[in-house]
Every structure is written in structure tokens, then in C-alpha cells.
Z-matrix of the N, CA and C atoms (Angstrom, degrees):
N
C 1 1.419
C 2 1.578 1 109.82
N 3 1.165 2 118.27 1 140.73
C 4 1.472 3 125.69 2 -179.39
C 5 1.477 4 111.94 3 -95.50
N 6 1.403 5 111.90 4 130.26
C 7 1.490 6 117.96 5 -177.85
C 8 1.475 7 108.71 6 -101.52
N 9 1.277 8 117.67 7 115.39
C 10 1.462 9 123.86 8 179.74
C 11 1.532 10 106.88 9 -93.37
N 12 1.393 11 118.78 10 137.77
C 13 1.441 12 122.31 11 -176.28
C 14 1.645 13 103.58 12 -123.50
N 15 1.392 14 109.61 13 143.42
C 16 1.389 15 114.88 14 170.93
C 17 1.579 16 111.50 15 -110.75
N 18 1.258 17 126.08 16 153.83
C 19 1.416 18 122.78 17 177.45
C 20 1.557 19 110.51 18 -58.69
N 21 1.346 20 115.56 19 138.10
C 22 1.404 21 118.03 20 172.92
C 23 1.538 22 115.50 21 -63.40
N 24 1.341 23 117.74 22 -22.63
C 25 1.431 24 125.00 23 175.06
C 26 1.505 25 110.63 24 -65.16
N 27 1.320 26 117.07 25 -41.25
C 28 1.500 27 120.88 26 -178.75
C 29 1.468 28 107.33 27 -63.10
N 30 1.290 29 121.67 28 -42.24
C 31 1.452 30 123.00 29 -175.84
C 32 1.633 31 114.46 30 -65.68
N 33 1.304 32 110.69 31 -36.91
C 34 1.432 33 120.54 32 177.13
C 35 1.620 34 115.41 33 -75.40
N 36 1.297 35 115.26 34 -25.16
C 37 1.427 36 117.01 35 177.93
C 38 1.446 37 117.08 36 -91.95
N 39 1.342 38 113.49 37 -11.24
C 40 1.540 39 115.85 38 179.29
C 41 1.500 40 111.72 39 81.74
N 42 1.351 41 118.82 40 14.22
C 43 1.437 42 124.48 41 174.99
C 44 1.427 43 109.82 42 -72.20
N 45 1.364 44 115.75 43 134.63
C 46 1.413 45 124.56 44 170.81
C 47 1.441 46 115.57 45 -98.61
N 48 1.312 47 118.14 46 -16.89
C 49 1.507 48 125.71 47 -173.10
C 50 1.533 49 103.15 48 -95.12
N 51 1.303 50 117.71 49 82.86
C 52 1.476 51 122.35 50 -176.93
C 53 1.471 52 109.53 51 -130.26
N 54 1.349 53 119.01 52 163.90
C 55 1.368 54 127.81 53 171.43
C 56 1.543 55 104.89 54 -111.44
N 57 1.369 56 112.29 55 152.91
C 58 1.481 57 116.95 56 172.51
C 59 1.535 58 104.07 57 -117.95
N 60 1.283 59 115.33 58 157.05
C 61 1.464 60 129.27 59 -179.48
C 62 1.417 61 113.42 60 -128.91
N 63 1.413 62 115.96 61 142.82
C 64 1.466 63 123.39 62 179.66
C 65 1.507 64 105.68 63 -140.05
N 66 1.377 65 111.81 64 137.89
C 67 1.507 66 112.93 65 167.17
C 68 1.540 67 108.85 66 -86.88
N 69 1.366 68 110.47 67 118.50
C 70 1.417 69 121.76 68 -179.66
C 71 1.578 70 107.26 69 -94.47
N 72 1.359 71 112.10 70 -179.18
C 73 1.540 72 113.39 71 -179.91
C 74 1.521 73 115.39 72 -53.12
N 75 1.309 74 119.81 73 -52.47
C 76 1.446 75 123.56 74 177.58
C 77 1.453 76 118.93 75 -125.38
N 78 1.320 77 115.22 76 4.71
C 79 1.460 78 126.41 77 -176.28
C 80 1.468 79 112.61 78 -133.02
N 81 1.346 80 114.77 79 172.75
C 82 1.456 81 123.76 80 171.07
C 83 1.517 82 104.06 81 -111.57
N 84 1.328 83 116.35 82 126.76
C 85 1.495 84 118.02 83 176.57
C 86 1.486 85 109.28 84 -93.87
N 87 1.263 86 114.86 85 147.54
C 88 1.448 87 120.24 86 177.01
C 89 1.552 88 105.98 87 -135.56
N 90 1.295 89 118.91 88 131.10
C 91 1.432 90 121.27 89 176.95
C 92 1.606 91 112.30 90 -142.42
N 93 1.311 92 113.54 91 166.11
C 94 1.525 93 120.03 92 178.11
C 95 1.477 94 107.93 93 -79.74
N 96 1.400 95 118.20 94 122.96
C 97 1.457 96 116.67 95 -178.37
C 98 1.547 97 111.68 96 -66.89
N 99 1.309 98 119.58 97 -20.15
C 100 1.470 99 119.25 98 176.30
C 101 1.537 100 115.44 99 -74.33
N 102 1.343 101 114.46 100 -22.67
C 103 1.478 102 120.86 101 -174.88
C 104 1.513 103 107.75 102 -136.31
N 105 1.286 104 114.52 103 66.54
C 106 1.518 105 116.62 104 -178.55
C 107 1.558 106 115.53 105 -62.30
N 108 1.367 107 113.79 106 -31.47
C 109 1.427 108 115.89 107 -178.20
C 110 1.565 109 115.29 108 -84.96
N 111 1.344 110 116.35 109 6.04
C 112 1.503 111 125.40 110 -177.49
C 113 1.563 112 108.10 111 -82.53
N 114 1.302 113 117.12 112 -4.51
C 115 1.549 114 118.45 113 -176.97
C 116 1.507 115 109.17 114 104.94
N 117 1.236 116 111.49 115 179.59
C 118 1.529 117 119.61 116 -179.08
C 119 1.594 118 110.16 117 -149.61
N 120 1.323 119 107.27 118 160.35
C 121 1.515 120 115.56 119 179.73
C 122 1.548 121 109.34 120 -94.87
N 123 1.278 122 122.29 121 135.68
C 124 1.389 123 124.14 122 -180.00
C 125 1.570 124 104.96 123 -102.10
N 126 1.302 125 121.85 124 133.48
C 127 1.381 126 124.93 125 173.93
C 128 1.567 127 109.54 126 -130.53
N 129 1.323 128 115.67 127 144.04
C 130 1.475 129 118.00 128 177.07
C 131 1.476 130 103.69 129 -67.85
N 132 1.403 131 118.79 130 157.41
C 133 1.450 132 121.24 131 177.52
C 134 1.513 133 109.03 132 -58.26
N 135 1.358 134 124.74 133 -36.04
C 136 1.375 135 127.80 134 -176.11
C 137 1.624 136 108.28 135 -65.48
N 138 1.273 137 114.99 136 -46.04
C 139 1.457 138 120.50 137 176.53
C 140 1.487 139 115.84 138 -66.77
N 141 1.237 140 114.47 139 -36.94
C 142 1.526 141 119.61 140 174.99
C 143 1.595 142 111.36 141 -65.22
N 144 1.273 143 114.06 142 -41.53
C 145 1.507 144 119.76 143 175.57
C 146 1.481 145 108.30 144 -64.37
N 147 1.257 146 125.52 145 -45.64
C 148 1.454 147 127.44 146 172.88
C 149 1.419 148 114.66 147 -56.39
N 150 1.394 149 116.17 148 -45.43
C 151 1.506 150 119.45 149 177.77
C 152 1.505 151 111.54 150 -63.10
N 153 1.288 152 121.92 151 -45.32
C 154 1.459 153 126.54 152 175.41
C 155 1.485 154 111.83 153 -53.73
N 156 1.404 155 117.68 154 -47.63
C 157 1.415 156 122.70 155 -175.27
C 158 1.545 157 108.27 156 -66.05
N 159 1.444 158 116.56 157 -38.82
C 160 1.410 159 117.86 158 -179.07
C 161 1.524 160 111.83 159 -70.62
N 162 1.388 161 119.88 160 -31.94
C 163 1.487 162 124.91 161 172.66
C 164 1.511 163 112.63 162 -61.71
N 165 1.381 164 114.03 163 -44.61
C 166 1.479 165 118.59 164 178.21
C 167 1.464 166 112.56 165 -64.92
N 168 1.323 167 119.37 166 -29.04
C 169 1.511 168 123.31 167 -177.10
C 170 1.568 169 106.76 168 -83.34
N 171 1.321 170 115.57 169 -12.01
C 172 1.511 171 123.48 170 -178.41
C 173 1.550 172 107.22 171 63.82
N 174 1.258 173 118.07 172 41.55
C 175 1.445 174 126.26 173 178.15
C 176 1.569 175 107.89 174 -86.07
N 177 1.375 176 119.29 175 144.10
C 178 1.407 177 119.63 176 172.23
C 179 1.535 178 112.60 177 -67.95
N 180 1.220 179 117.96 178 152.88
C 181 1.495 180 118.28 179 174.77
C 182 1.599 181 111.24 180 -97.78
N 183 1.295 182 110.90 181 165.19
C 184 1.507 183 114.17 182 -173.06
C 185 1.596 184 105.16 183 -89.83
């Protein structure tokens, strides 16, 4: 069974527009918390780390 986690900050702020993360066998899964049955995106650990660094720098995505 996969355990999906949502940021503790999202729970405290009352935000409903959140993503959830799960550590999968060889990837990191990302899904929309409002539509968990709609599927998820798989990222390699390296790509996930780069994405988080980009978000922290507040850089636009491609």
C-alpha cells in the first residue's frame, strides 16, 4: 500500500489546493489532493530534487 503525504503547512492553513507526495519503488509520486483517483506523476529522485530547488528559488517552470 502506498502512503501519500500532504504538507503539514497545508493542513494548518486551511488550503484545499495541495499536492500529495509518496515515495514509490524507484520514483517520487505527486498527485492532486482534490483528485487522488485521477492518477499521479512519477519523477525520478533527481528530478524531484531539482524541482524542489527550482520552487524554492521561485523560478518559473518550462
